[in-house]
N, C-alpha and C positions, 0 to 999 in steps of 0.2 A: 573800253577796249582792253582786252587782256594783255598784260605785259609778256613779251617773249621770254621763254625760259632760258636760263644760262646753260651754255654748252661747256662742259668741263673736260679738261685733259688731265687724267690721273697719271702721274709720272712716278715710276718706281725704278730706281737704280737697284741692281742686284749684283752681288759678288759671291759666287760659290754657295748660294743658298736656294737651290731649286725647290726643296721641300717646303720651306717657308713661303716662297712665292706661290706655290700651289695653293696653300691655305688662304693666302690673301686674295688671290684671283677668284677662288671659290666664293669668298665673302662678296666680291664685287658682282658676281652673277646674281646675287640675291638682293641687290639694291632696289629699293622702291622707286627711286629717281633714276630714270633710264637714259637721260640725255647726256651721254659722256662717251669718251674714248679712253683707251688705256695705252700708255707708251712704256714699254720695258726697255731699259738700257742695260745690257750685259757689259759690265765694266771690267773687261779683261779676265773674266772668270776662267778657271781651269775646269770647273764642273758646270757644264752648260745647262741652261734652263730652256733650251729650244723645244724639247719635247713637251715640257709643261705648258709653255706658251701655245704650242700647236693644239693641245687638248682644249684650250679655251678660245680658239679662234672662231668658233661658231657662235657660242652664246655671247661673246664680247666683241666689240669693235676694238681690235687690238693690233698694235704695231710693235715689232721687235727689232732691236738694233744691237749689234755687237761693235764695241770699240775697244781700243787698247786701254789698259788700266790707267786712269788719271785721277781717281778719287771721286767721291759722290758729288761734290760741287760742280765739277766740269761735266760729269755724266748728266746732271740735271740740265745744265746749259745746252748740252747736245739735244736733249729732249725738247726744251723750250723752242729751239730753232725749228723743230719739226711738228710742233703741236698746232692743232687747229682750234683749240678751245678759246672761249672768252675769258676763262679763268683756269689757272693751272693749280691742281691739287697735288702736293708732294707727300708721298708716304714712304717710310722705310719698308723694306721687304719683310721685316720681322714683326709686322703689325697684323692685327685682326680688326675688322670693323663690323658694326651692327648694320642691319639692312636699312636703317634710317640715316646712315651717316651722311650721304650726299644730299639727302632731303634736308637735313639740319644745316648743312653748309649753305645750300641755296637760300634757305630761310634767313640764316644769320647775316649773310652778306647783303641781302636786300634790306632787312630791317635796320642794320647798323650803317649801311651805305659805306662800306669799307673796300679797300683795295688789297688788304693784307690781313690774313687771319692765322691763328693757331688754335689748336685744340689740345685738351689735356690727354693724359694717358693713364690707364688703369691696369690692374692685373685681372686676368681671366680665371674663372673657377678651375679651368683645366691646367693652369700653370703649376709647376712644381713648387714645393715649399721654398726652395732657394730663390726661384724667380719671384715669388710673392714677397719674400724678405727683401730682395733687391728693390722691388717696386716700392715697398714701404720706405726703405732707406732714402730713396731718391726724392721722396715727397715729404718727409718728416720735418716738423718744426725744429727738431734737434740736430738736423744735419744740413739742410739747405735753407733753413730759416722759413720754410714753408712757402717760398716764393715761386717754386716751379708750378706751372699750371694756374697761376693767379693772374688776375686782370692786369696788374701793373707790376713791373719789376721794381727793385729798390731804386728810388730816385727818378723814375721815368715811365714811359709808356710800355705797353706789353710788347715783348720781343718774341715773335713766333720761333719755334724750333723746328728743324727740318724733318723730324720724324712724323710730324702731323702739321702741315703748313699749306697755305694757299696764297697765290698772288694773282692779280688781274693781269691781263695782257698789257695794259698801260704801264704797270710796274716793270714788266720784262722789257718793254721798249725803252723805258727811261733808264734802266739800270744795266741792261744787258746781262743780267744774272749775277752769278757768284764770281767774285773777284779772286778768291782763294778757294782751294778745293778741300782742304783739311784744316785742322787747328782752329776750330771755331768759325768755320765759314758761314754757318747759318746765322749766328749772332751778328757778325760783321755785316752780313747782308741785310738783316732786319734793321739795324741801326742806320745803315745807309739809306734804306727805303724811307724811314721816318724823317731823316734829315732832308729828304727831297719833298717833304710835305704830304706824303701818303699817310693814311690813317689805318691803324691796326686795331684789332680787338681779339680777345679770347672768345671762342664759341664753345661754351661749356658742354653743350649737348652733342657737339661734333668730336666725341672722344674716340680714342683707339685703345685696344688692348695691346700693350707693348711688351714683347717678350724679353727685350734687353738681352743680357747675357745669361747663360744657363748654368754657369758655375762661378765660383769666387775668383778663380785665377783669371778668367776672361774679364770679370768685373773689375779686378784690380788694374789690368792693362787699360781698360776703357777709361777709368777714372783718372789714372795717371795722365793719360792723354788729354782729358778734359782740363786738368789743372794747368798743363802746358798751354792749352788753347786759350784759357782766360788771359794769360799774359800776352799771348800773341794778338788778341783782340785789342789790348791796350796799346799796341804799336800803331794801330790805326785810329783808335779813339781813346786817348789817355783818360778822359773824364769818366769813362764807363767802368773803370776799375773802382768798385765800391767796397765799403768796409766789410760787408758780408763775405766777399770773395777771399778775404784774408783769414777767415775763421779756420778752415782746414789746416793751413800752414801753422797757425798758432796752436792748434790742437796737437799737431805732430811735434812741434817744438816742446810743448808742455808735457807730452807723454815722455819725451826723451829726458827732460829735466826731472820729472817724477822718478824715472828709473835711476838716474844718477843720484838723486837725493836719497833714495832707499838704500843705496850702497854706501854713500859717504856720510850722510846725515840721517840716520834711520828715523829719528823722532819727527824731523821736518818732513821726511818722505812719507811717513804714515799719515801725517796731517794732510798733505797735498793729495795723497792717494784717496783719502776720504771724499774729497770733492769729485774725483774721477768716478768713484763708485756711485755717488749720488747722481751724477750725470748719466751713467749707464742705467741706473734704476729708472730715471726719467724716460730714457729711450725704450726700455722694456715695457713700462706702463703704457706709453704712447702706442707701442706696437700691439699690445694686447687689446687696447681700446679699438684700434683700427682694424685689426685682423681677426680678433676673437680667437686667437690661437697662441698658446704658450710656446709651442714648438717654433712657430714662425717668428714669435717675439724674440726668442733666443737667437735664431738665425738672423733676425733683423739687427740685433746688437752686433753680431759678427760683421754683417754687411755694412753697418754704419761705421764701424772702425776701419774696415777696408776702404770704404768710400773716402773718409776724412784723411786717412794716412796716405792713400794713393794720390788723391787730388792735391794734398798739401805738398807731397814730394815733387810731383810734376810742376806745381806752381812755383816752388822754390828753385828747382832746377832751371826752369825757363826764365825766371826772374834774374837769376845769376847770369844767364846768357845775354839777357837784355842789358843788364848793367855793364857787362864786360864787352858788349858788342860782338859776341860770338854768334855764328850762324846757328839757326835752329836745326 
């Protein structure tokens, strides 16, 4: 007897990004796996996506809701409460997916018998050089330790991230969704799910093309926020603060010390700067190998420095607030 196919609820919070939503919804019309609904939560946007959603109301089984801005975590909870699916698939609005995406999700959750999944992200050929450089930086061994998009995090099971994530209805009923709405809400949620005995896995073939930020200013702001979020997660789960999370802060402090040394102790400063240059050379070589482009490699070096410095700054600022018991 053939097993009944899984009905998915694809959940997409959106905030002032109708054009991106248009591109993602178009991808969903091309899915080979057709047993799904789409739920759009407009999270207090000033630029409405209503017309975009209406354009897809015929090819897709789609629901559209508007709520006051409360952040992505609570927007997803709002959708969970209204979803009909056996399994909820969460996507960011700045994602693109292949036609096989839901097919791979269905196959993965059956084969691995899981209630919680995440998928990796890649850059699309149509992305700008800066977007490709940012994508490289976010997955490079020299910046994140290469742990993003890997089967296991440092010291534990795989923690799905909300840009490409899925949970079973059982998970929703047990957890009631996201406890916080920003500042690392997806990692806190993943850890809490695992603590309740649910099993997670990375589904490598259920990847998305993630646009991330389109310029370095936006990227800096995002990574500064990520650094703060890592400390915020430690307020809930202190043991989840691992050695690798301190690296950007150490890099930032190291760069400041190199700069001071070059002014006050030139010989020592030149010696220390040599190690920095070797590290930068490693980043460039890694980027050339991965992207096959010298231009993107140079932009990747810039992105890597922005990532490490912004994350380190946010990490140190939020750590100080935690130590001094100041509110975030």
